[in-house]
N, C-alpha and C positions, 0 to 999 in steps of 0.2 A: 504494500500500500504506500502511495506517495504521501509525503507530508504536505500540508496545506501551507502555501506561502501567502503572506499578507502584503498587499500593495496599498500605499497611501498616495492619494492624488497629488500631483505637482502643484495644484491650486490650493492646497491646504493652507490655512493661515498660520502664522508663527506661534500662536498661543496653544496650538495643538487641537483646536476644536475641528475635528474632521472625522470622516469615516474611512475605514479600510476595506478593501475588497479581498476576500479569501479566494485564492486560485488553487485549484486542485489539478495540477498538471498530470497528464496521462501520456505514456509512450505506447505505441502500438506493440502488440505481442509479435508482430511480423517484422519488427526492426532487426536490421542485421547486426551481427556481433561487434563490428567495428564502430558502432555508434552513429553512423550516418543516417539520422532520422530526424523527425520533428516531433514535438509534443503539442498536445491540444488541451486547452482548458475549457470547461463547460461554458465559460463566459464568452466564448467565440474568439479565443485568442490562440495563436500559433507561434511557436518559437523553435529555434534550432536547439536540439538537445545538447550539443557540444558547447554552446554559448548561451547558457541560461540567463546571463545578465545582459545579453545583447538585445537587439531590436525585437519587438513583438508585433505581429500582424493581427489585425482584427478582421474576422471573416464572418460571412453569413452562414452559420452552421447548417441550417436546413438545405441551403443551396449546395454547400460543399458535400454533404451526405448524398444528396440526389445525384450530383455529378459523379461521385465515386461509384454509386450503385449502377449507373448506366454505362460506366467505363469511359467517361469523357476525359479522365485524368490518366488513363493507362498510357504507358510509353509506346 
């Protein structure tokens, strides 16, 4: 089980009055052993598993799942 990582908005005010978003990152069970894969959070975010502190992409999860199911993302 992956640990939940908490993210605070960059718009949070200095006195600490803000909310944090809990992200439960998941890596596919089909990921290859050398770690070349992406991780997905239920919030619709995708990141490179080798660079977890790097950029994060926001995706439309239902559209992504639909594209995968019909093979639109196959190589």
